[in-house]
FIVO-763742 format. One record per residue (C-alpha): residue number from 1; residue in three letters; z, x, y negated. Coordinates in steps of 0.02 Angstrom, whole numbers, plus 32768, in hexadecimal, padded with zeros to 4 digits. Layout:
{atom NUM; "ala"; {Z; X; Y}};
...
//
This chain:
{atom 1; "met"; {2A6B; 5F24; 4CFE}};
{atom 2; "tyr"; {29F4; 5E94; 4CE0}};
{atom 3; "thr"; {2A12; 5DB8; 4CBE}};
{atom 4; "thr"; {299C; 5D3C; 4CD7}};
{atom 5; "lys"; {2974; 5CA1; 4C62}};
{atom 6; "lys"; {28F3; 5C12; 4CC9}};
{atom 7; "ile"; {2897; 5B93; 4C5F}};
{atom 8; "lys"; {2849; 5B00; 4CA9}};
{atom 9; "val"; {27AA; 5ABD; 4C62}};
{atom 10; "ser"; {271A; 5A46; 4C94}};
{atom 11; "pro"; {266D; 5A9B; 4CCE}};
{atom 12; "thr"; {25EB; 5A8C; 4C70}};
{atom 13; "pro"; {2533; 5ACB; 4C60}};
{atom 14; "glu"; {2566; 5B6E; 4C23}};
{atom 15; "leu"; {25F5; 5B9A; 4C8D}};
{atom 16; "asp"; {2580; 5B77; 4D24}};
{atom 17; "met"; {24FF; 5BE1; 4CF3}};
{atom 18; "leu"; {2566; 5C7E; 4CD7}};
{atom 19; "ala"; {25B9; 5C5B; 4D85}};
{atom 20; "ser"; {250C; 5C44; 4DC6}};
{atom 21; "glu"; {24D2; 5CE6; 4D7C}};
{atom 22; "ser"; {255F; 5D3D; 4DA7}};
{atom 23; "gly"; {252E; 5CFA; 4E64}};
{atom 24; "arg"; {247E; 5D51; 4E3E}};
{atom 25; "val"; {24C9; 5DFC; 4E1F}};
{atom 26; "tyr"; {254B; 5E0C; 4EA7}};
{atom 27; "ser"; {24BE; 5DB7; 4F26}};
{atom 28; "lys"; {244E; 5E4A; 4EF0}};
{atom 29; "val"; {24C9; 5EBA; 4F06}};
{atom 30; "val"; {24DD; 5E83; 4FAC}};
{atom 31; "ser"; {2422; 5E8C; 4FD8}};
{atom 32; "leu"; {23FF; 5F29; 4F82}};
{atom 33; "ile"; {247B; 5F83; 4FDF}};
{atom 34; "arg"; {2469; 5F34; 508D}};
{atom 35; "lys"; {23A6; 5F67; 506E}};
{atom 36; "val"; {23C9; 6011; 5058}};
{atom 37; "lys"; {2442; 6026; 50DC}};
{atom 38; "arg"; {23C0; 5FD8; 5168}};
{atom 39; "lys"; {232C; 6047; 510F}};
{atom 40; "lys"; {237E; 60DA; 50ED}};
{atom 41; "gly"; {23FD; 60ED; 5158}};
{atom 42; "phe"; {2480; 6117; 50D0}};
{atom 43; "trp"; {2502; 60A9; 5060}};
{atom 44; "leu"; {24D3; 60BA; 4FA0}};
{atom 45; "ser"; {255B; 60E9; 4F22}};
{atom 46; "glu"; {25BE; 6071; 4E9E}};
{atom 47; "lys"; {258E; 60F1; 4E2D}};
{atom 48; "ala"; {24D0; 60D4; 4E5F}};
{atom 49; "val"; {24CA; 6026; 4E6D}};
{atom 50; "lys"; {250A; 6007; 4DC5}};
{atom 51; "lys"; {2487; 607A; 4D7E}};
{atom 52; "tyr"; {23FE; 6010; 4DCD}};
{atom 53; "met"; {2460; 5F5D; 4DA9}};
{atom 54; "lys"; {2459; 5F90; 4CEE}};
{atom 55; "leu"; {23A5; 5FA0; 4CDE}};
{atom 56; "arg"; {238A; 5EE0; 4D1A}};
{atom 57; "gly"; {238E; 5E42; 4CA8}};
{atom 58; "tyr"; {242C; 5DE3; 4CC0}};
{atom 59; "gln"; {2470; 5D75; 4C39}};
{atom 60; "leu"; {2519; 5DBF; 4C53}};
{atom 61; "his"; {2582; 5E52; 4C03}};
{atom 62; "ser"; {2551; 5F00; 4C35}};
{atom 63; "gln"; {2613; 5F14; 4C64}};
{atom 64; "thr"; {260E; 5E6F; 4CC2}};
{atom 65; "ile"; {258A; 5E98; 4D2D}};
{atom 66; "gln"; {25F3; 5F3C; 4D40}};
{atom 67; "ala"; {267A; 5ED4; 4D81}};
{atom 68; "ile"; {260E; 5E74; 4E06}};
{atom 69; "val"; {25D4; 5F23; 4E4D}};
{atom 70; "glu"; {2693; 5F5E; 4E4D}};
{atom 71; "ser"; {26BE; 5EAB; 4EB4}};
{atom 72; "tyr"; {2641; 5ECD; 4F3D}};
{atom 73; "phe"; {2675; 5F86; 4F3E}};
{atom 74; "asp"; {2726; 5F55; 4F52}};
{atom 75; "ser"; {26EE; 5EE5; 5008}};
{atom 76; "leu"; {268E; 5F70; 503F}};
{atom 77; "lys"; {272A; 5FFF; 5037}};
{atom 78; "ser"; {278C; 5F86; 5084}};
{atom 79; "tyr"; {26FB; 5F5B; 5110}};
{atom 80; "phe"; {2704; 6036; 511A}};
{atom 81; "arg"; {27B4; 6036; 512C}};
{atom 82; "val"; {27B5; 5FA0; 51CE}};
{atom 83; "val"; {2713; 5FEE; 5225}};
{atom 84; "lys"; {278C; 608D; 5258}};
{atom 85; "ser"; {27F3; 601D; 52BA}};
{atom 86; "asn"; {278C; 5F85; 52D7}};
{atom 87; "pro"; {26CA; 5FBE; 52FE}};
{atom 88; "asp"; {2688; 5F05; 530D}};
{atom 89; "ala"; {26BE; 5EF2; 5250}};
{atom 90; "lys"; {262B; 5EB5; 51E1}};
{atom 91; "pro"; {2605; 5EEB; 5138}};
{atom 92; "pro"; {25EF; 5E67; 50A5}};
{atom 93; "lys"; {2551; 5E12; 50B5}};
{atom 94; "arg"; {2562; 5D82; 507A}};
{atom 95; "thr"; {24F8; 5D51; 4FC9}};
{atom 96; "arg"; {2547; 5CD5; 4F51}};
{atom 97; "lys"; {24F3; 5C3F; 4EFA}};
{atom 98; "phe"; {2584; 5C44; 4E72}};
{atom 99; "phe"; {2601; 5CD8; 4E5F}};
{atom 100; "lys"; {26B0; 5CEF; 4DE4}};
{atom 101; "val"; {268E; 5D44; 4D39}};
{atom 102; "arg"; {26E8; 5DE0; 4CFB}};
{atom 103; "trp"; {26FA; 5DFD; 4C54}};
{atom 104; "lys"; {272B; 5EBE; 4C29}};
{atom 105; "ser"; {278F; 5EE0; 4B8B}};
{atom 106; "ser"; {26E9; 5F2A; 4B44}};
{atom 107; "ala"; {26A2; 5E66; 4B4B}};
{atom 108; "ile"; {2741; 5E28; 4AF8}};
{atom 109; "ser"; {2774; 5E21; 4A33}};
{atom 110; "leu"; {2804; 5DB5; 49F5}};
{atom 111; "lys"; {27F5; 5D7D; 4941}};
{atom 112; "asp"; {286D; 5CF6; 48EC}};
{atom 113; "gly"; {28A0; 5CC8; 49A0}};
{atom 114; "val"; {27ED; 5CA1; 49CC}};
{atom 115; "leu"; {27C5; 5D14; 4A61}};
{atom 116; "arg"; {2703; 5D2C; 4A6A}};
{atom 117; "leu"; {26BB; 5D5E; 4B27}};
{atom 118; "ser"; {261D; 5DA0; 4B16}};
{atom 119; "asn"; {2581; 5D84; 4B86}};
{atom 120; "gly"; {2505; 5E12; 4B5D}};
{atom 121; "lys"; {248B; 5E1D; 4AC7}};
{atom 122; "gly"; {243A; 5D6E; 4A95}};
{atom 123; "asn"; {24B9; 5D06; 4B08}};
{atom 124; "pro"; {2536; 5C86; 4AC5}};
{atom 125; "pro"; {25E4; 5CC5; 4ACD}};
{atom 126; "ile"; {267A; 5C61; 4B29}};
{atom 127; "thr"; {270D; 5C43; 4AA1}};
{atom 128; "leu"; {27C9; 5C31; 4AC9}};
{atom 129; "his"; {2869; 5C19; 4A85}};
{atom 130; "ser"; {28E5; 5CA2; 4A86}};
{atom 131; "thr"; {2960; 5CF2; 4A31}};
{atom 132; "val"; {2953; 5DA5; 4A8B}};
{atom 133; "glu"; {28C4; 5E0A; 4AC2}};
{atom 134; "pro"; {28BC; 5E02; 4B80}};
{atom 135; "val"; {2890; 5EA3; 4BF2}};
{atom 136; "tyr"; {2806; 5E39; 4C43}};
{atom 137; "val"; {27CB; 5D92; 4C6D}};
{atom 138; "glu"; {279A; 5D3F; 4CFC}};
{atom 139; "leu"; {2733; 5C81; 4D0D}};
{atom 140; "tyr"; {272D; 5C3A; 4DB9}};
{atom 141; "phe"; {2713; 5B90; 4E0B}};
{atom 142; "gln"; {2791; 5B38; 4E74}};
{atom 143; "gln"; {27A8; 5A88; 4EB4}};
{atom 144; "gly"; {271E; 5A3A; 4E2B}};
{atom 145; "cys"; {275C; 5A9E; 4D91}};
{atom 146; "tyr"; {2750; 5B39; 4D4E}};
{atom 147; "tyr"; {27E9; 5BC8; 4D18}};
{atom 148; "phe"; {27FF; 5C41; 4C9E}};
{atom 149; "ser"; {2869; 5CC0; 4CD3}};
{atom 150; "leu"; {28AF; 5D19; 4C3F}};
{atom 151; "val"; {28FD; 5DD3; 4C78}};
{atom 152; "tyr"; {2989; 5E22; 4BF9}};
{atom 153; "lys"; {29D8; 5EBD; 4C08}};
{atom 154; "val"; {2A95; 5EB2; 4C11}};
{atom 155; "his"; {2B1A; 5F3C; 4BE4}};
{atom 156; "thr"; {2B9C; 5F38; 4C5E}};
{atom 157; "pro"; {2C40; 5F71; 4C33}};
{atom 158; "pro"; {2C9C; 600C; 4C4D}};
{atom 159; "lys"; {2CE9; 5FFE; 4D0F}};
{atom 160; "arg"; {2DBA; 5FC8; 4D28}};
{atom 161; "glu"; {2E22; 6046; 4D53}};
{atom 162; "thr"; {2EB8; 5FF1; 4DAA}};
{atom 163; "gly"; {2ED9; 603B; 4E41}};
{atom 164; "lys"; {2ED5; 5F8F; 4EA3}};
{atom 165; "val"; {2E4D; 5F6A; 4F31}};
{atom 166; "val"; {2E28; 5EC3; 4F72}};
{atom 167; "ala"; {2DCB; 5EB0; 5013}};
{atom 168; "ile"; {2D58; 5E25; 505B}};
{atom 169; "asp"; {2D32; 5DE9; 511B}};
{atom 170; "met"; {2C80; 5D88; 50FA}};
{atom 171; "gly"; {2C6D; 5D02; 5177}};
{atom 172; "glu"; {2BF3; 5C83; 51AE}};
{atom 173; "ile"; {2C7C; 5BF3; 51B5}};
{atom 174; "his"; {2CE1; 5C39; 510D}};
{atom 175; "pro"; {2C69; 5CAD; 509B}};
{atom 176; "ile"; {2CF2; 5D13; 5056}};
{atom 177; "val"; {2DA5; 5D37; 508E}};
{atom 178; "ser"; {2DF3; 5DAA; 5002}};
{atom 179; "his"; {2EA1; 5E1A; 501C}};
{atom 180; "asp"; {2EEA; 5E78; 4F89}};
{atom 181; "gly"; {2F7F; 5EC8; 4FF7}};
{atom 182; "gln"; {2FE6; 5E19; 4FD1}};
{atom 183; "his"; {2F94; 5D8F; 4FE3}};
{atom 184; "thr"; {2EFA; 5D55; 5047}};
{atom 185; "ile"; {2E82; 5CC8; 5003}};
{atom 186; "ile"; {2E11; 5C65; 506A}};
{atom 187; "tyr"; {2D5F; 5C3A; 5000}};
{atom 188; "asn"; {2D30; 5B8E; 506F}};
{atom 189; "gly"; {2C8B; 5B91; 50A1}};
{atom 190; "arg"; {2C8B; 5AF8; 5115}};
{atom 191; "ala"; {2C30; 5A8C; 5072}};
{atom 192; "leu"; {2BB5; 5B1A; 506F}};
{atom 193; "arg"; {2B99; 5B06; 512C}};
{atom 194; "ala"; {2B86; 5A4F; 5134}};
{atom 195; "ile"; {2B00; 5A54; 50BE}};
{atom 196; "lys"; {2A97; 5AE6; 511E}};
{atom 197; "gln"; {2AB9; 5A78; 51C8}};
{atom 198; "tyr"; {2A65; 59E7; 515C}};
{atom 199; "leu"; {29D0; 5A53; 5133}};
{atom 200; "asn"; {29BF; 5A74; 51EB}};
{atom 201; "lys"; {29C2; 59C9; 520A}};
{atom 202; "val"; {293B; 5998; 5185}};
{atom 203; "lys"; {28D4; 5A0A; 51B3}};
{atom 204; "thr"; {28CE; 59D7; 527C}};
{atom 205; "ile"; {28A1; 591A; 5249}};
{atom 206; "phe"; {2815; 5950; 51D4}};
{atom 207; "gln"; {27CE; 59CD; 524C}};
{atom 208; "ser"; {27D6; 5944; 52D6}};
{atom 209; "lys"; {276C; 58D5; 526C}};
{atom 210; "met"; {26FB; 594F; 5230}};
{atom 211; "asp"; {26C2; 5972; 52E0}};
{atom 212; "lys"; {26A9; 58D6; 5313}};
{atom 213; "cys"; {2615; 58C8; 526F}};
{atom 214; "asn"; {257A; 5920; 527A}};
{atom 215; "lys"; {2587; 59BE; 5216}};
{atom 216; "tyr"; {2557; 59BB; 5178}};
{atom 217; "ser"; {2551; 591C; 5170}};
{atom 218; "asn"; {258A; 5896; 50D2}};
{atom 219; "arg"; {2617; 5869; 512B}};
{atom 220; "trp"; {263F; 5927; 516E}};
{atom 221; "tyr"; {2639; 595F; 50BF}};
{atom 222; "arg"; {26A0; 58D1; 5065}};
{atom 223; "leu"; {2722; 58F2; 50FC}};
{atom 224; "lys"; {2727; 59B0; 50C8}};
{atom 225; "arg"; {2718; 5996; 500B}};
{atom 226; "val"; {27D7; 591F; 5028}};
{atom 227; "lys"; {2812; 59A3; 50A1}};
{atom 228; "gln"; {2805; 5A37; 501D}};
{atom 229; "lys"; {2849; 59CB; 4F83}};
{atom 230; "ile"; {28E6; 59A2; 4FF8}};
{atom 231; "leu"; {28E6; 5A54; 503F}};
{atom 232; "ala"; {28FB; 5A91; 4F82}};
{atom 233; "lys"; {295D; 5A26; 4F53}};
{atom 234; "leu"; {29D2; 5A5A; 4FE5}};
{atom 235; "asn"; {29B6; 5B11; 4FBE}};
{atom 236; "ala"; {29EC; 5AFE; 4F0A}};
{atom 237; "gln"; {2A88; 5AB4; 4F51}};
{atom 238; "ile"; {2AA9; 5B56; 4FBA}};
{atom 239; "lys"; {2A9E; 5BBF; 4F3C}};
{atom 240; "asp"; {2AFE; 5B78; 4ECF}};
{atom 241; "ala"; {2B8E; 5B5C; 4F3B}};
{atom 242; "glu"; {2B6E; 5C19; 4F6D}};
{atom 243; "his"; {2B78; 5C47; 4EA9}};
{atom 244; "lys"; {2C09; 5BEF; 4E8C}};
{atom 245; "ile"; {2C77; 5C26; 4F22}};
{atom 246; "thr"; {2C4D; 5CDC; 4EF5}};
{atom 247; "ser"; {2C74; 5CB3; 4E39}};
{atom 248; "arg"; {2D1F; 5C7D; 4E4E}};
{atom 249; "phe"; {2D3A; 5D13; 4EBF}};
{atom 250; "ile"; {2D09; 5D81; 4E36}};
{atom 251; "ser"; {2D80; 5D16; 4DC2}};
{atom 252; "asp"; {2E04; 5D40; 4E47}};
{atom 253; "cys"; {2DEC; 5DDA; 4E4D}};
{atom 254; "leu"; {2E05; 5DED; 4D8A}};
{atom 255; "lys"; {2EA1; 5D94; 4D96}};
{atom 256; "ala"; {2EE7; 5E04; 4E1C}};
{atom 257; "lys"; {2EB8; 5E89; 4DA1}};
{atom 258; "ala"; {2E56; 5EEA; 4E1E}};
{atom 259; "asp"; {2DDA; 5F7B; 4E0B}};
{atom 260; "thr"; {2D81; 5F89; 4EB7}};
{atom 261; "ile"; {2D37; 5F0B; 4F23}};
{atom 262; "val"; {2D2A; 5F4A; 4FEB}};
{atom 263; "ile"; {2CA8; 5EE9; 5051}};
{atom 264; "gly"; {2C8A; 5F08; 511B}};
{atom 265; "lys"; {2BCE; 5F2C; 5149}};
{atom 266; "leu"; {2B7E; 5EB6; 519C}};
{atom 267; "lys"; {2AE6; 5F02; 51BC}};
{atom 268; "gly"; {2A97; 5EEB; 5264}};
{atom 269; "ile"; {2AFE; 5E5A; 528F}};
{atom 270; "arg"; {2A6C; 5DE3; 52C2}};
{atom 271; "gln"; {2A1B; 5E67; 5339}};
{atom 272; "arg"; {2ADB; 5E66; 538C}};
{atom 273; "ala"; {2AE1; 5DA9; 5386}};
{atom 274; "lys"; {2AE5; 5D73; 5448}};
{atom 275; "phe"; {2B32; 5CBD; 5445}};
{atom 276; "ser"; {2B07; 5C24; 547C}};
{atom 277; "lys"; {2A56; 5BD3; 5419}};
{atom 278; "lys"; {2AC3; 5B6D; 5393}};
{atom 279; "ser"; {2B32; 5C07; 535F}};
{atom 280; "asn"; {2A9B; 5C85; 537B}};
{atom 281; "gln"; {2A52; 5C01; 52EF}};
{atom 282; "lys"; {2ADC; 5C03; 5276}};
{atom 283; "val"; {2AF1; 5CC2; 5264}};
{atom 284; "his"; {2A2D; 5CD4; 5250}};
{atom 285; "gln"; {2A37; 5C50; 51B6}};
{atom 286; "trp"; {2AD5; 5CAB; 5170}};
{atom 287; "ala"; {2A90; 5CE6; 50D0}};
{atom 288; "phe"; {2B30; 5D6C; 50BE}};
{atom 289; "ala"; {2AA3; 5DEC; 506C}};
{atom 290; "arg"; {2A9E; 5D7E; 4FEC}};
{atom 291; "leu"; {2B47; 5D58; 4FC8}};
{atom 292; "gln"; {2B60; 5E18; 4FCA}};
{atom 293; "phe"; {2AEE; 5E1A; 4F40}};
{atom 294; "met"; {2B38; 5DAE; 4EDC}};
{atom 295; "ile"; {2BD8; 5DF0; 4EEC}};
{atom 296; "cys"; {2B9A; 5EA6; 4EB8}};
{atom 297; "tyr"; {2B2D; 5E7C; 4E1D}};
{atom 298; "lys"; {2BC5; 5DF4; 4DE5}};
{atom 299; "ala"; {2C49; 5E8D; 4E07}};
{atom 300; "glu"; {2BDC; 5F00; 4D90}};
{atom 301; "leu"; {2BCE; 5E72; 4D19}};
{atom 302; "ala"; {2C98; 5E7F; 4D1B}};
{atom 303; "gly"; {2CB8; 5F2C; 4D24}};
{atom 304; "leu"; {2CDE; 5F32; 4DDF}};
{atom 305; "lys"; {2CC0; 5FB9; 4E63}};
{atom 306; "val"; {2C72; 5F7B; 4F03}};
{atom 307; "lys"; {2C83; 5FFD; 4FBA}};
{atom 308; "phe"; {2C42; 5FCF; 5053}};
{atom 309; "val"; {2CA7; 600E; 50E8}};
{atom 310; "ser"; {2C8C; 5FED; 51AE}};
{atom 311; "glu"; {2CDF; 5F3E; 51DF}};
{atom 312; "ala"; {2CCF; 5F78; 52AE}};
{atom 313; "tyr"; {2D70; 5F2C; 52FC}};
{atom 314; "thr"; {2DBA; 5EF6; 5266}};
{atom 315; "ser"; {2DD0; 5E31; 5285}};
{atom 316; "gln"; {2E10; 5E74; 5347}};
{atom 317; "thr"; {2E99; 5EF0; 5307}};
{atom 318; "cys"; {2F40; 5EB0; 52E6}};
{atom 319; "pro"; {2F8F; 5F00; 5252}};
{atom 320; "arg"; {3034; 5F02; 5271}};
{atom 321; "cys"; {3025; 5F53; 531C}};
{atom 322; "gly"; {2F71; 5FA1; 5330}};
{atom 323; "asn"; {2F5C; 5F39; 53C7}};
{atom 324; "arg"; {2EAE; 5EFF; 53F0}};
{atom 325; "lys"; {2E77; 5E58; 541D}};
{atom 326; "lys"; {2DD9; 5DF0; 5410}};
{atom 327; "pro"; {2E1C; 5D45; 53C5}};
{atom 328; "ala"; {2DD6; 5CA6; 5423}};
{atom 329; "asn"; {2DE8; 5C2B; 5386}};
{atom 330; "arg"; {2E06; 5C2D; 52BF}};
{atom 331; "asn"; {2EB7; 5C7E; 52E4}};
{atom 332; "tyr"; {2EF4; 5D25; 530E}};
{atom 333; "his"; {2F73; 5D3B; 5382}};
{atom 334; "cys"; {2FB0; 5DD3; 53CB}};
{atom 335; "asn"; {2FF2; 5DE2; 547E}};
{atom 336; "his"; {3050; 5E86; 5460}};
{atom 337; "cys"; {30C3; 5E5C; 53BB}};
{atom 338; "gly"; {30A3; 5DA7; 53A4}};
{atom 339; "phe"; {3060; 5DAB; 52F3}};
{atom 340; "glu"; {2FED; 5D23; 52C3}};
{atom 341; "tyr"; {2F6B; 5CF1; 5239}};
{atom 342; "his"; {2EDB; 5CC2; 5207}};
{atom 343; "arg"; {2E37; 5D2A; 5271}};
{atom 344; "asp"; {2DD2; 5D48; 51C8}};
{atom 345; "gly"; {2E7A; 5D76; 5161}};
{atom 346; "val"; {2E9A; 5E01; 51DE}};
{atom 347; "gly"; {2DFE; 5E41; 51C8}};
{atom 348; "ala"; {2E12; 5E3D; 5107}};
{atom 349; "ile"; {2EB2; 5E9D; 5121}};
{atom 350; "asn"; {2E7E; 5F12; 51A9}};
{atom 351; "leu"; {2DF9; 5F45; 511D}};
{atom 352; "trp"; {2E7A; 5F5B; 509B}};
{atom 353; "asn"; {2EC5; 5FC3; 50F8}};
{atom 354; "lys"; {2E4C; 602A; 5147}};
{atom 355; "val"; {2DFE; 605D; 507C}};
{atom 356; "leu"; {2EB6; 6074; 5048}};
{atom 357; "gly"; {2ED5; 60FB; 50E7}};
{atom 358; "phe"; {2F59; 6081; 5123}};
{atom 359; "met"; {2F4F; 6086; 51E6}};
{atom 360; "leu"; {2FCA; 5FF0; 51DE}};
{atom 361; "ser"; {2FEC; 5F6C; 5168}};
{atom 362; "pro"; {308A; 5F92; 50FC}};
{atom 363; "val"; {30BA; 5EC8; 50C9}};
{atom 364; "val"; {306A; 5E74; 515D}};
{atom 365; "gly"; {3114; 5E61; 519C}};
{atom 366; "ala"; {313B; 5DE6; 50FE}};
{atom 367; "met"; {308C; 5D99; 50E9}};
{atom 368; "ala"; {307A; 5CF6; 50AC}};
{atom 369; "ser"; {3002; 5C68; 50ED}};
{atom 370; "pro"; {2F53; 5C77; 5093}};
{atom 371; "ile"; {2F1B; 5C12; 5002}};
{atom 372; "gly"; {2E86; 5B95; 501C}};
{atom 373; "val"; {2DF6; 5B83; 4F89}};
{atom 374; "arg"; {2D97; 5B02; 4FB0}};
{atom 375; "phe"; {2CE6; 5AF3; 4F70}};
{atom 376; "asn"; {2CC1; 5A67; 4EF7}};
{atom 377; "pro"; {2C05; 5A2B; 4EB3}};
{atom 378; "his"; {2C6A; 5A3C; 4E04}};
{atom 379; "leu"; {2CE9; 5AB0; 4E06}};
{atom 380; "ser"; {2D37; 5B1F; 4E98}};
{atom 381; "lys"; {2DF2; 5AFA; 4EA0}};
{atom 382; "leu"; {2EA4; 5B31; 4F11}};
{atom 383; "gly"; {2E9A; 5ABA; 4FB4}};
//
């Protein structure tokens, strides 16, 4: 398990040179592989490219050069997977003026709280302050500043064994709705949704203004810079909200003494989305995979297990009588037995029943109303 610490620094000629040299290496890898493929008809292997690049004279550490080669081949492997289902897919071919710089463990040394990042023989190293030696370090440029990303290995605690399960139903309006057999908690996502809606509005306004300009003119570039700055801020707000919601959820799981989190599988939901244009946009912008990733790694750090199960018809099945009905709004009402509950809460209850082997919920007759957790920029609180 790994964790990351970011250090923000202002641009300097030394950092610009490193990013530029990394771009030279990446561009050379791209042009070399494409040239061989075009003239000889085969793809060079990663080992052959690393051996070739080792003989070239670049002002970078040898392991940094190998990391750049590995980055390209990661993209190439993704292309090989995609091209099987999409013959029109293109291999990575774009060269880079600047590229990220990675220092592996062999290029990193720590002494007296000073982290030394080697750039090869005869080149001055980069020094940072750190109390623990990272596994690797990456340098990248974003919004006018350089960032050092220090990746550390974290020892995870042993898995908890309490026998208690928490099931969650993930949605576009409410990111998480959980059920532990007794209580249902709705983590309200309307504040998060409002940020996304404003982000779409900003995109539309700026794109409309840019379309009226000559492309690559001074005004076009000025609008582009302002647009990127605002979008970066809004995306940071979205990630902040997602982190706080998932952290609050993990905290509630620990308070409930759970040892397993059950998540419904959502794979293919975008392909199945056949609603209105506005609704389809919301589904396609729904970052459920990122939320699942946050839940998984935070659960591992807390000693919780995560299990994925099919969520087919869980929001349509009555947990009291088993009758199936598609809800028309946010509330589920069963025409057969009269059971009423929040639609996402019904999905979480049915997931909980499924993983524990219950056909119908043993406690549904006396269930309390769901608890609401409202997002706040400073903290999440009961609402």
